[in-house]
C-alpha positions in Angstrom: 15.4 138.6 -61.6 13.8 136.0 -63.9 15.5 135.1 -67.2 13.4 134.3 -70.2 14.5 131.2 -72.1 13.2 130.8 -75.6 13.6 127.4 -77.2 12.6 125.9 -80.6 12.3 122.6 -82.2 10.9 120.7 -85.2 7.1 121.2 -84.6 6.8 124.9 -85.3 9.2 127.7 -86.4 10.7 129.9 -83.8 8.9 133.1 -84.9 5.5 131.6 -84.0 6.7 131.0 -80.5 7.8 134.6 -80.3 4.6 136.1 -81.6 2.2 133.5 -80.0 3.8 132.4 -76.7 0.8 130.2 -75.9 2.0 127.8 -78.6 4.5 126.5 -76.1 1.6 124.3 -74.7 1.6 122.5 -78.1 5.2 122.7 -79.0 6.8 121.1 -75.9 4.7 118.0 -75.7 4.6 117.7 -79.5 8.3 117.7 -79.8 8.6 115.2 -76.9 6.2 112.9 -78.7 8.0 113.2 -82.0 11.5 112.6 -80.5 10.3 109.7 -78.4 8.4 108.2 -81.4 11.4 108.5 -83.7 13.7 107.0 -81.0 11.3 104.1 -80.4 10.8 103.3 -84.1 14.5 103.3 -84.6 15.0 100.9 -81.7 12.3 98.7 -83.2 13.9 98.8 -86.6 17.3 97.8 -85.0 15.5 95.0 -83.2 16.9 96.2 -79.9 16.0 93.9 -77.0 16.2 96.6 -74.2 14.0 99.3 -75.7 12.4 100.3 -72.4 15.7 100.7 -70.6 17.2 102.8 -73.5 14.1 105.0 -73.8 14.1 105.6 -70.1 17.8 106.6 -70.1 18.0 109.0 -73.0 14.6 110.4 -74.0 14.9 113.6 -72.0 18.4 114.2 -73.3 17.3 113.9 -76.9 14.4 116.2 -76.2 16.4 119.0 -74.6 19.4 118.7 -76.9 17.1 118.8 -79.9 15.9 122.2 -78.7 19.5 123.4 -78.3 20.4 122.2 -81.8 17.4 123.8 -83.4 18.1 127.1 -81.6 21.7 127.0 -83.0 20.3 126.6 -86.6 17.7 129.4 -86.0 20.3 131.7 -84.5 22.4 131.3 -87.7 19.4 132.2 -89.9 18.0 135.0 -87.8 21.5 136.4 -87.0 22.2 136.8 -90.7 18.7 138.3 -91.4 19.4 140.9 -88.7 22.8 141.7 -90.2 21.2 142.5 -93.5 18.9 145.1 -91.7 21.8 147.1 -90.3 22.3 150.6 -91.7 24.7 151.5 -94.4 27.4 150.4 -95.2 27.1 147.0 -93.4 23.4 146.0 -94.2 23.4 146.7 -97.9 26.9 145.0 -98.2 25.7 141.9 -96.5 22.5 141.8 -98.5 24.3 142.3 -101.8 26.8 139.5 -101.2 24.3 137.2 -99.5 20.9 137.6 -101.2 19.6 134.7 -99.2 18.8 136.9 -96.2 15.1 136.8 -96.8 12.2 135.7 -94.7 10.8 133.6 -97.6 13.1 130.6 -98.4 11.3 130.2 -101.8 12.0 133.7 -102.9 15.2 132.7 -104.6 17.6 129.8 -105.0 20.2 131.4 -102.6 17.4 131.9 -100.0 16.4 128.3 -100.2 20.1 127.1 -100.1 20.8 129.4 -97.1 17.7 128.0 -95.3 18.7 124.5 -96.0 22.1 125.4 -94.6 20.4 126.4 -91.3 18.5 123.1 -91.3 21.7 121.2 -92.0 23.6 122.9 -89.2 20.8 122.0 -86.8 20.8 118.5 -88.1 24.5 118.1 -87.6 24.2 119.5 -84.1 21.4 117.0 -83.4 23.6 114.1 -84.6 26.6 115.0 -82.5 24.6 116.0 -79.4 22.6 112.8 -79.5 25.7 110.6 -80.1 27.3 112.2 -77.1 24.2 111.7 -75.0 24.1 108.0 -75.8 27.6 107.4 -74.4 26.0 107.0 -71.0 23.9 104.2 -72.3 25.8 100.9 -72.3 22.9 99.0 -73.8 23.8 100.5 -77.2 26.9 99.7 -79.3 28.7 102.0 -81.6 26.8 101.0 -84.7 23.4 101.5 -83.0 24.4 104.9 -81.6 25.4 106.0 -85.1 22.1 104.8 -86.6 20.0 106.3 -83.9 21.8 109.7 -84.0 21.7 109.8 -87.8 17.9 109.0 -87.8 17.2 111.6 -85.2 19.2 114.2 -87.1 17.5 113.6 -90.4 13.9 113.1 -89.1 13.8 115.7 -86.3 15.8 118.4 -88.1 13.8 121.7 -88.1 12.2 121.3 -91.5 9.7 124.0 -90.6 12.4 126.6 -91.2 11.1 126.2 -94.8 7.8 127.8 -93.8 7.9 131.4 -95.2 7.4 134.3 -92.8 5.7 136.2 -95.6 5.1 135.9 -99.3 6.0 138.6 -101.7 
């Protein structure tokens, strides 16, 4: 029995991957390119002397862990959206107390703030995942690990969560 694995990252929102599975052909290499470019530019800004060694050692970890972090942020958002769709009394209760469960983050301020929370959760996960992944790279000191992880978290956070699913 073959299990389906659905992943998501910064290039496109997860709902596009669900409705248009052929987009994986663009998303996977696109995210790899973005993650590697951000890592390389950060190493250049740090004036690191062993860029090639560091890149070779951690690029794939950043790429895969970025998908995991973005999936966690998307799970938070979509899990709460599905909670609001439950029948009475749960669904209306969730929707009345948390009006941010909408598919358009620009519908209201709570919707925008909730979407930004999902992005922030994914960004924090990226930071901690990448920092842990760099422990196996002795070419980087603690300060460099912090700067690289923070840069990756801010730049590669799933900002495309802000793309509305529909406009009403």
